[in-house]
The first five atom37 places (N, CA, C, CB, O) and aatype in JSON, in Angstrom:
{
  "aatype": [20, 20, 20, 20, 20, 20, 20, 20, 20, 20, 20, 20, 20, 20, 20, 20, 20, 20, 20, 20, 20, 20, 20, 20, 20, 20, 20, 20, 20, 20, 20, 20, 20, 20, 20, 20, 20, 20, 20, 20, 20, 20, 20, 20, 20, 20, 20, 20, 20, 20, 20, 20, 20, 20, 20, 20, 20, 20, 20, 20, 20, 20, 20, 20, 20, 20, 20, 20, 20, 20, 20, 20, 20, 20, 20, 20, 20, 20, 20, 20, 20, 20, 20, 20, 20, 20, 20, 20, 20, 20, 20, 20, 20, 20, 20, 20, 20, 20, 20, 20, 20, 20, 20, 20, 20, 20, 20, 20, 20, 20, 20, 20],
  "atom_mask": [
    [1, 1, 1, 1, 1],
    [1, 1, 1, 1, 1],
    [1, 1, 1, 1, 1],
    [1, 1, 1, 1, 1],
    [1, 1, 1, 1, 1],
    [1, 1, 1, 1, 1],
    [1, 1, 1, 1, 1],
    [1, 1, 1, 1, 1],
    [1, 1, 1, 1, 1],
    [1, 1, 1, 1, 1],
    [1, 1, 1, 1, 1],
    [1, 1, 1, 1, 1],
    [1, 1, 1, 1, 1],
    [1, 1, 1, 1, 1],
    [1, 1, 1, 1, 1],
    [1, 1, 1, 1, 1],
    [1, 1, 1, 1, 1],
    [1, 1, 1, 1, 1],
    [1, 1, 1, 1, 1],
    [1, 1, 1, 1, 1],
    [1, 1, 1, 1, 1],
    [1, 1, 1, 1, 1],
    [1, 1, 1, 1, 1],
    [1, 1, 1, 1, 1],
    [1, 1, 1, 1, 1],
    [1, 1, 1, 1, 1],
    [1, 1, 1, 1, 1],
    [1, 1, 1, 1, 1],
    [1, 1, 1, 1, 1],
    [1, 1, 1, 1, 1],
    [1, 1, 1, 1, 1],
    [1, 1, 1, 1, 1],
    [1, 1, 1, 1, 1],
    [1, 1, 1, 1, 1],
    [1, 1, 1, 1, 1],
    [1, 1, 1, 1, 1],
    [1, 1, 1, 1, 1],
    [1, 1, 1, 1, 1],
    [1, 1, 1, 1, 1],
    [1, 1, 1, 1, 1],
    [1, 1, 1, 1, 1],
    [1, 1, 1, 1, 1],
    [1, 1, 1, 1, 1],
    [1, 1, 1, 1, 1],
    [1, 1, 1, 1, 1],
    [1, 1, 1, 1, 1],
    [1, 1, 1, 1, 1],
    [1, 1, 1, 1, 1],
    [1, 1, 1, 1, 1],
    [1, 1, 1, 1, 1],
    [1, 1, 1, 1, 1],
    [1, 1, 1, 1, 1],
    [1, 1, 1, 1, 1],
    [1, 1, 1, 1, 1],
    [1, 1, 1, 1, 1],
    [1, 1, 1, 1, 1],
    [1, 1, 1, 1, 1],
    [1, 1, 1, 1, 1],
    [1, 1, 1, 1, 1],
    [1, 1, 1, 1, 1],
    [1, 1, 1, 1, 1],
    [1, 1, 1, 1, 1],
    [1, 1, 1, 1, 1],
    [1, 1, 1, 1, 1],
    [1, 1, 1, 1, 1],
    [1, 1, 1, 1, 1],
    [1, 1, 1, 1, 1],
    [1, 1, 1, 1, 1],
    [1, 1, 1, 1, 1],
    [1, 1, 1, 1, 1],
    [1, 1, 1, 1, 1],
    [1, 1, 1, 1, 1],
    [1, 1, 1, 1, 1],
    [1, 1, 1, 1, 1],
    [1, 1, 1, 1, 1],
    [1, 1, 1, 1, 1],
    [1, 1, 1, 1, 1],
    [1, 1, 1, 1, 1],
    [1, 1, 1, 1, 1],
    [1, 1, 1, 1, 1],
    [1, 1, 1, 1, 1],
    [1, 1, 1, 1, 1],
    [1, 1, 1, 1, 1],
    [1, 1, 1, 1, 1],
    [1, 1, 1, 1, 1],
    [1, 1, 1, 1, 1],
    [1, 1, 1, 1, 1],
    [1, 1, 1, 1, 1],
    [1, 1, 1, 1, 1],
    [1, 1, 1, 1, 1],
    [1, 1, 1, 1, 1],
    [1, 1, 1, 1, 1],
    [1, 1, 1, 1, 1],
    [1, 1, 1, 1, 1],
    [1, 1, 1, 1, 1],
    [1, 1, 1, 1, 1],
    [1, 1, 1, 1, 1],
    [1, 1, 1, 1, 1],
    [1, 1, 1, 1, 1],
    [1, 1, 1, 1, 1],
    [1, 1, 1, 1, 1],
    [1, 1, 1, 1, 1],
    [1, 1, 1, 1, 1],
    [1, 1, 1, 1, 1],
    [1, 1, 1, 1, 1],
    [1, 1, 1, 1, 1],
    [1, 1, 1, 1, 1],
    [1, 1, 1, 1, 1],
    [1, 1, 1, 1, 1],
    [1, 1, 1, 1, 1],
    [1, 1, 1, 1, 1],
    [1, 1, 1, 1, 1]
  ],
  "atom_positions": [
    [[169.91, -100.94, 44.28], [168.54, -100.97, 44.42], [168.35, -99.03, 44.2], [168.01, -101.84, 46.18], [167.21, -98.81, 43.82]],
    [[169.0, -97.97, 44.32], [169.34, -96.82, 44.57], [168.36, -96.69, 43.08], [171.08, -96.38, 44.83], [167.16, -96.43, 43.04]],
    [[169.21, -96.95, 41.96], [168.95, -96.98, 40.85], [167.35, -97.58, 40.71], [170.06, -97.69, 40.23], [166.42, -96.97, 40.18]],
    [[167.3, -98.71, 41.23], [165.5, -99.01, 40.51], [164.5, -97.95, 41.36], [164.71, -101.07, 40.92], [163.39, -97.82, 40.83]],
    [[164.66, -97.33, 42.33], [164.56, -96.28, 42.98], [163.95, -95.19, 41.9], [165.91, -95.98, 43.61], [162.82, -94.91, 41.5]],
    [[165.39, -94.68, 41.62], [164.87, -93.23, 40.3], [164.69, -93.84, 39.64], [165.69, -92.02, 39.57], [163.54, -93.43, 39.5]],
    [[164.8, -95.04, 38.54], [164.31, -95.07, 37.57], [162.83, -95.36, 38.08], [165.01, -95.92, 36.68], [162.13, -95.08, 37.1]],
    [[162.05, -95.75, 39.04], [160.78, -95.53, 38.87], [159.99, -94.53, 39.45], [160.31, -96.46, 39.09], [158.79, -94.61, 39.7]],
    [[161.27, -92.93, 39.81], [160.49, -92.02, 40.17], [160.26, -91.46, 38.6], [161.12, -91.05, 41.36], [159.2, -91.14, 38.08]],
    [[161.82, -91.44, 37.95], [161.75, -90.91, 36.54], [160.25, -91.42, 35.53], [163.25, -91.54, 35.81], [159.76, -90.79, 34.59]],
    [[159.91, -92.38, 35.97], [159.01, -93.91, 35.27], [157.61, -92.92, 35.25], [158.82, -95.87, 36.64], [157.17, -92.31, 34.28]],
    [[157.1, -92.97, 36.57], [155.98, -92.12, 37.07], [156.01, -90.53, 36.99], [155.82, -92.45, 38.44], [155.03, -89.8, 36.88]],
    [[157.23, -90.19, 37.05], [157.18, -88.56, 36.29], [156.8, -88.52, 35.16], [158.41, -87.8, 36.11], [155.89, -87.71, 34.95]],
    [[157.24, -89.26, 34.08], [156.82, -89.15, 32.66], [155.55, -89.81, 32.63], [157.82, -89.78, 31.63], [154.93, -89.37, 31.66]],
    [[154.9, -90.65, 33.25], [153.38, -91.18, 33.17], [152.81, -89.9, 33.71], [152.94, -92.67, 34.15], [152.16, -89.45, 32.77]],
    [[152.71, -89.16, 34.6], [151.95, -88.22, 34.67], [152.01, -86.72, 33.84], [152.01, -88.12, 35.85], [151.01, -86.02, 33.77]],
    [[153.33, -86.32, 33.22], [153.61, -85.44, 32.6], [152.95, -85.69, 31.26], [154.9, -85.25, 32.67], [152.59, -84.68, 30.64]],
    [[152.73, -86.96, 30.66], [152.17, -87.15, 29.61], [150.61, -87.44, 29.74], [152.88, -88.11, 29.01], [149.94, -87.55, 28.72]],
    [[150.09, -87.56, 30.84], [148.72, -87.92, 31.26], [148.52, -86.39, 31.25], [148.43, -88.89, 32.77], [147.4, -86.04, 30.9]],
    [[149.29, -85.53, 31.52], [148.93, -83.92, 32.0], [148.72, -83.37, 30.37], [150.52, -82.9, 33.06], [147.65, -82.8, 30.15]],
    [[149.17, -83.43, 29.84], [149.56, -83.19, 28.58], [148.53, -83.83, 27.46], [150.96, -83.72, 28.48], [148.32, -83.24, 26.39]],
    [[147.82, -85.25, 27.84], [146.85, -85.2, 27.0], [145.33, -85.09, 27.72], [147.03, -86.39, 26.15], [144.4, -85.5, 27.03]],
    [[145.05, -84.64, 28.91], [144.46, -84.04, 29.85], [144.16, -82.37, 29.21], [145.42, -84.23, 31.2], [143.07, -81.85, 29.43]],
    [[144.96, -81.82, 28.62], [144.97, -80.38, 28.56], [144.63, -80.36, 26.94], [146.5, -79.6, 29.11], [143.92, -79.49, 26.44]],
    [[145.35, -81.64, 26.05], [145.0, -81.18, 25.13], [143.34, -81.0, 24.23], [145.86, -81.72, 24.68], [142.88, -80.27, 23.35]],
    [[142.7, -82.53, 25.34], [141.21, -82.66, 25.58], [141.03, -80.85, 25.99], [140.73, -84.05, 27.07], [140.38, -80.28, 25.11]],
    [[141.28, -80.31, 26.63], [140.76, -79.05, 26.99], [140.35, -77.89, 27.15], [140.82, -78.91, 27.15], [139.8, -77.14, 27.96]],
    [[140.95, -77.99, 25.65], [140.63, -76.55, 24.67], [140.2, -76.8, 23.49], [141.8, -75.61, 24.34], [140.64, -77.76, 22.87]],
    [[139.04, -75.78, 22.85], [137.86, -75.82, 21.97], [138.07, -74.84, 21.04], [136.57, -75.62, 22.64], [138.48, -73.78, 21.52]],
    [[137.94, -74.86, 20.04], [137.86, -73.79, 18.75], [136.71, -73.46, 18.21], [138.52, -74.2, 17.6], [136.12, -74.17, 17.4]],
    [[136.32, -72.36, 18.63], [135.03, -71.4, 17.39], [135.8, -70.68, 16.73], [133.72, -70.19, 18.0], [136.81, -70.04, 17.01]],
    [[134.77, -71.01, 15.09], [135.0, -70.11, 14.06], [135.38, -68.58, 14.29], [133.88, -70.16, 13.34], [135.09, -68.08, 15.38]],
    [[135.95, -67.87, 13.39], [135.69, -66.53, 13.55], [134.3, -65.92, 13.21], [136.62, -65.92, 12.83], [133.95, -64.77, 13.49]],
    [[133.76, -66.62, 12.72], [132.62, -66.18, 12.12], [131.36, -66.97, 13.01], [132.69, -66.53, 10.45], [130.38, -67.43, 12.43]],
    [[131.53, -67.04, 14.49], [130.45, -68.05, 14.94], [130.29, -67.43, 16.68], [131.11, -70.01, 14.74], [130.82, -66.33, 16.88]],
    [[129.67, -68.03, 17.73], [129.54, -67.59, 19.23], [129.75, -68.6, 19.69], [128.36, -67.0, 19.81], [130.11, -69.31, 18.75]],
    [[129.74, -69.39, 20.96], [129.4, -70.14, 21.08], [129.07, -70.27, 22.34], [129.91, -70.72, 20.58], [129.14, -69.26, 23.04]],
    [[128.61, -71.66, 23.0], [128.02, -71.6, 24.5], [128.69, -73.24, 24.9], [125.88, -71.41, 24.6], [128.91, -74.26, 24.24]],
    [[128.86, -72.83, 26.4], [129.67, -74.46, 26.57], [128.68, -75.23, 27.5], [131.47, -74.43, 27.47], [127.97, -74.8, 28.41]],
    [[128.86, -76.61, 26.97], [127.75, -77.77, 27.32], [128.81, -78.71, 27.97], [126.78, -78.56, 25.83], [129.93, -79.12, 27.66]],
    [[128.19, -78.82, 28.71], [128.58, -80.41, 29.92], [128.42, -81.28, 29.26], [127.66, -80.88, 31.32], [127.33, -81.3, 28.69]],
    [[129.57, -82.67, 28.94], [129.12, -83.42, 28.23], [128.7, -84.86, 29.03], [130.02, -83.44, 27.21], [128.71, -86.0, 28.57]],
    [[128.39, -84.49, 30.13], [127.97, -85.88, 31.0], [126.37, -85.55, 31.51], [129.18, -86.17, 32.6], [125.49, -86.41, 31.5]],
    [[126.2, -84.33, 31.89], [125.24, -84.06, 32.99], [124.57, -83.18, 31.69], [125.83, -83.23, 34.7], [123.47, -82.71, 31.99]],
    [[124.94, -82.92, 30.57], [123.7, -81.89, 29.44], [123.96, -80.8, 29.95], [121.84, -82.09, 29.46], [122.79, -80.59, 29.62]],
    [[124.25, -80.01, 30.37], [124.07, -78.69, 31.16], [124.7, -77.57, 30.45], [124.69, -78.75, 32.61], [125.84, -77.38, 30.04]],
    [[123.52, -76.84, 30.41], [124.34, -75.43, 29.42], [124.62, -74.29, 30.35], [123.24, -74.64, 28.03], [123.85, -73.7, 31.11]],
    [[126.08, -74.08, 30.08], [126.62, -73.33, 30.92], [125.88, -71.38, 30.48], [128.47, -73.74, 30.7], [126.47, -70.6, 29.73]],
    [[124.82, -71.14, 31.07], [124.18, -70.08, 30.58], [124.67, -68.41, 30.3], [123.25, -70.13, 31.39], [124.2, -67.6, 29.51]],
    [[125.55, -68.31, 31.05], [126.87, -67.53, 32.21], [127.71, -66.81, 30.76], [128.29, -69.14, 33.48], [128.03, -65.63, 30.63]],
    [[127.85, -67.49, 30.18], [129.17, -67.38, 29.19], [128.76, -67.72, 27.43], [130.46, -68.73, 29.82], [128.16, -68.72, 27.04]],
    [[129.33, -66.5, 26.51], [129.37, -66.74, 25.77], [130.64, -66.69, 24.7], [128.53, -66.36, 25.75], [131.28, -65.72, 25.08]],
    [[131.17, -67.15, 23.79], [133.02, -67.4, 23.77], [132.54, -66.79, 22.2], [134.1, -69.57, 24.03], [131.57, -67.23, 21.58]],
    [[133.33, -65.85, 21.79], [133.37, -65.31, 21.21], [134.75, -66.29, 19.37], [133.55, -64.05, 22.34], [135.03, -67.47, 19.55]],
    [[135.02, -65.97, 18.71], [135.65, -66.95, 17.73], [137.43, -67.09, 18.49], [135.56, -66.13, 15.81], [137.98, -66.24, 19.18]],
    [[138.0, -68.43, 18.07], [139.16, -68.2, 19.09], [139.14, -69.62, 19.51], [138.93, -67.01, 20.41], [138.23, -70.42, 19.29]],
    [[140.17, -69.81, 20.08], [140.64, -71.12, 20.94], [140.84, -71.03, 22.33], [141.9, -71.65, 20.49], [141.88, -70.49, 22.72]],
    [[140.07, -71.43, 23.09], [139.23, -71.29, 24.42], [139.67, -72.85, 25.64], [137.21, -71.31, 23.79], [139.74, -74.0, 25.22]],
    [[139.84, -72.54, 26.81], [140.1, -73.62, 27.51], [139.2, -73.99, 28.35], [141.12, -73.54, 28.09], [139.25, -73.53, 29.49]],
    [[138.27, -74.82, 28.01], [136.9, -74.96, 28.8], [136.71, -76.14, 29.27], [135.72, -74.69, 28.07], [135.68, -76.28, 29.93]],
    [[137.61, -77.36, 29.1], [137.65, -78.17, 30.08], [137.76, -79.65, 29.43], [136.45, -77.9, 30.98], [137.55, -79.68, 28.22]],
    [[137.98, -80.57, 29.9], [138.29, -82.27, 29.27], [136.42, -82.31, 29.24], [139.47, -83.91, 30.8], [136.05, -82.96, 28.26]],
    [[135.43, -81.85, 29.96], [133.58, -82.24, 30.09], [133.46, -81.41, 29.52], [132.52, -82.29, 31.39], [133.59, -82.25, 28.63]],
    [[133.29, -80.16, 28.86], [132.92, -79.32, 28.02], [132.82, -79.91, 26.38], [133.86, -78.22, 28.25], [133.45, -80.84, 25.89]],
    [[131.9, -79.11, 25.81], [131.74, -79.19, 24.48], [131.29, -77.71, 24.05], [130.73, -80.34, 24.12], [130.92, -76.91, 24.91]],
    [[131.32, -77.37, 22.74], [130.98, -76.08, 22.68], [129.04, -76.47, 21.56], [132.7, -74.98, 21.72], [128.67, -77.43, 20.89]],
    [[128.64, -75.66, 21.77], [127.96, -74.96, 20.6], [127.18, -74.05, 20.13], [127.58, -75.41, 20.25], [126.41, -73.35, 20.78]],
    [[127.45, -74.03, 18.4], [128.22, -72.43, 18.3], [126.96, -72.55, 17.31], [130.27, -71.98, 17.64], [126.29, -73.51, 16.92]],
    [[126.91, -71.04, 17.03], [125.76, -70.41, 16.41], [126.78, -69.03, 15.56], [124.36, -69.86, 17.83], [127.77, -68.42, 15.97]],
    [[125.84, -68.91, 13.97], [126.32, -67.88, 13.35], [126.4, -66.29, 14.09], [125.54, -67.94, 12.21], [125.4, -65.74, 14.54]],
    [[127.7, -65.71, 14.11], [127.48, -64.56, 14.7], [127.82, -62.84, 13.79], [128.38, -64.84, 15.98], [128.41, -61.77, 13.97]],
    [[126.8, -63.69, 12.6], [126.61, -62.83, 11.77], [125.06, -62.43, 11.02], [127.53, -63.22, 10.97], [124.38, -63.43, 10.76]],
    [[124.63, -61.47, 10.76], [123.46, -60.82, 9.96], [123.52, -61.43, 8.99], [123.41, -59.44, 9.63], [124.43, -61.06, 8.24]],
    [[122.46, -62.9, 8.36], [122.39, -63.13, 7.27], [120.91, -62.77, 6.51], [122.83, -64.38, 7.28], [119.9, -62.51, 7.18]],
    [[120.91, -62.79, 5.3], [119.65, -62.69, 4.49], [119.68, -63.73, 3.62], [119.46, -61.43, 3.73], [120.61, -64.11, 2.91]],
    [[118.41, -64.22, 3.77], [117.64, -65.2, 2.5], [117.0, -65.12, 1.31], [116.82, -65.73, 2.81], [115.94, -65.66, 1.62]],
    [[116.93, -64.93, 0.58], [116.06, -64.54, -0.52], [115.74, -65.19, -1.67], [116.42, -63.58, -0.93], [116.54, -65.13, -2.6]],
    [[114.85, -65.72, -1.76], [114.34, -66.38, -2.6], [113.37, -65.51, -3.81], [113.69, -67.34, -1.78], [112.15, -65.68, -3.76]],
    [[113.98, -64.52, -4.92], [113.22, -63.84, -5.79], [113.57, -63.71, -6.86], [112.96, -62.88, -5.52], [114.76, -64.01, -6.82]],
    [[113.25, -63.4, -8.06], [113.53, -63.14, -9.94], [114.81, -61.53, -9.26], [111.14, -62.36, -11.45], [115.64, -61.3, -10.13]],
    [[114.93, -60.91, -8.43], [115.53, -59.92, -7.99], [116.98, -60.57, -7.99], [114.93, -59.37, -6.68], [117.29, -61.21, -6.99]],
    [[117.92, -60.46, -9.08], [118.89, -60.74, -8.64], [120.19, -60.22, -7.75], [119.02, -61.02, -9.39], [121.25, -60.7, -7.35]],
    [[119.64, -59.22, -7.69], [120.74, -57.87, -6.58], [121.26, -58.92, -5.22], [119.34, -55.98, -5.6], [122.34, -59.12, -4.67]],
    [[119.75, -59.49, -5.01], [119.69, -59.32, -3.32], [119.98, -61.15, -3.44], [117.7, -58.51, -2.33], [121.03, -61.58, -2.97]],
    [[118.99, -62.11, -4.08], [118.53, -63.21, -3.77], [119.77, -64.5, -4.02], [117.22, -63.29, -4.59], [120.78, -64.57, -4.71]],
    [[119.21, -65.23, -3.26], [120.09, -66.15, -3.35], [119.36, -67.02, -4.05], [120.65, -66.6, -2.19], [120.26, -67.68, -4.57]],
    [[118.1, -67.62, -4.52], [117.68, -68.42, -5.86], [116.28, -67.97, -6.36], [117.62, -70.08, -5.58], [115.47, -67.29, -5.74]],
    [[116.2, -68.26, -7.06], [114.75, -68.26, -8.12], [113.5, -68.4, -6.94], [114.69, -69.97, -9.49], [113.51, -69.06, -5.9]],
    [[112.49, -67.57, -7.47], [111.63, -67.54, -6.82], [111.05, -69.26, -6.67], [110.8, -66.44, -7.39], [111.32, -70.25, -7.34]],
    [[110.44, -69.12, -5.84], [110.15, -70.26, -5.16], [108.66, -70.74, -6.52], [109.69, -69.83, -3.13], [107.73, -69.94, -6.65]],
    [[108.68, -72.02, -7.32], [107.45, -72.13, -8.15], [106.86, -73.41, -7.3], [107.74, -72.4, -9.97], [107.53, -74.29, -6.77]],
    [[105.71, -73.3, -7.31], [104.47, -74.3, -7.22], [103.32, -74.04, -7.68], [104.14, -74.63, -6.06], [102.85, -72.96, -8.05]],
    [[102.76, -75.34, -7.62], [101.25, -74.91, -8.1], [99.62, -75.35, -7.39], [101.22, -75.51, -9.54], [99.52, -76.31, -6.62]],
    [[98.6, -74.62, -7.73], [97.28, -75.07, -6.59], [96.9, -76.6, -7.19], [95.56, -73.8, -6.69], [97.23, -77.03, -8.29]],
    [[96.26, -77.18, -6.32], [95.67, -78.32, -6.26], [94.98, -77.96, -7.97], [94.59, -78.54, -4.73], [94.95, -78.94, -8.73]],
    [[94.65, -77.11, -8.32], [93.85, -76.92, -9.57], [94.9, -76.76, -10.85], [92.86, -75.54, -9.39], [94.6, -76.78, -12.04]],
    [[96.22, -76.6, -10.24], [97.47, -76.34, -11.54], [97.38, -74.97, -12.22], [97.3, -77.5, -12.93], [97.6, -74.68, -13.4]],
    [[96.81, -73.8, -10.67], [97.2, -72.55, -11.05], [98.55, -72.35, -10.49], [96.23, -71.52, -10.64], [98.8, -72.63, -9.32]],
    [[99.57, -71.77, -11.45], [100.94, -71.64, -11.0], [100.75, -70.2, -9.93], [102.11, -71.43, -12.49], [100.04, -69.2, -9.9]],
    [[102.05, -70.9, -8.98], [102.04, -70.07, -8.04], [103.51, -69.58, -7.83], [101.4, -70.66, -6.9], [104.29, -70.5, -7.58]],
    [[103.98, -68.49, -7.88], [105.23, -67.77, -7.86], [105.54, -67.33, -6.55], [105.22, -66.64, -8.75], [105.04, -66.23, -6.29]],
    [[106.4, -67.99, -5.4], [106.51, -67.73, -3.92], [107.7, -66.67, -3.92], [106.85, -69.18, -2.98], [108.74, -67.25, -4.23]],
    [[107.93, -65.13, -3.65], [108.93, -64.56, -3.27], [109.49, -64.48, -2.09], [108.81, -63.71, -3.55], [108.88, -63.59, -1.5]],
    [[110.2, -64.85, -1.51], [110.3, -65.32, -0.06], [111.67, -64.6, 0.35], [110.33, -67.12, 0.11], [112.77, -65.0, -0.03]],
    [[111.45, -63.41, 1.22], [113.14, -63.45, 2.19], [113.19, -63.33, 3.82], [114.18, -61.95, 1.76], [112.41, -62.54, 4.35]],
    [[113.85, -63.92, 4.41], [113.93, -64.01, 6.02], [115.19, -63.53, 5.96], [113.72, -65.5, 6.88], [116.02, -63.48, 5.06]],
    [[115.19, -63.18, 7.2], [116.91, -62.6, 7.89], [117.03, -63.03, 9.2], [117.21, -60.77, 8.06], [116.1, -63.05, 10.0]],
    [[118.51, -63.49, 9.5], [118.49, -64.11, 11.3], [119.57, -63.21, 11.99], [119.08, -66.08, 11.56], [120.4, -62.78, 11.2]],
    [[119.71, -62.92, 13.01], [121.14, -62.67, 13.44], [120.91, -63.14, 14.81], [121.76, -61.07, 13.3], [119.88, -62.99, 15.49]],
    [[122.24, -63.85, 15.2], [121.98, -63.86, 16.71], [122.35, -62.66, 17.65], [122.7, -64.98, 17.24], [123.16, -61.8, 17.31]],
    [[121.69, -62.68, 18.88], [121.86, -61.51, 19.22], [122.95, -61.91, 20.83], [120.18, -60.69, 19.33], [122.84, -62.92, 21.54]],
    [[123.84, -60.82, 20.99], [124.77, -61.43, 22.09], [124.19, -60.29, 23.27], [126.75, -61.38, 21.67], [124.62, -60.32, 24.42]]
  ]
}
């Protein structure tokens, strides 16, 4: 009788420990070194506006996930200037067939 009680306690403790390990493993999320993130509740879809997470592994809880954003300053340019461009100038034409070459550049940066 005493052996059954000890086995039951040991079995329940093992199940509890395994459950806590699984719960803890779902509580971590990662952010890449070149990103920032904000936490979003998976159930209520509410965003935690008070915290911005930088790159790394974070304990946010099992009910949250990250929405990530680039943390670097980026310039995208389409032009014939090979020193800076990401691609050739954008080529199109008007309704009358007159060729148009668009040289476009834009920049963005997520401000913390």
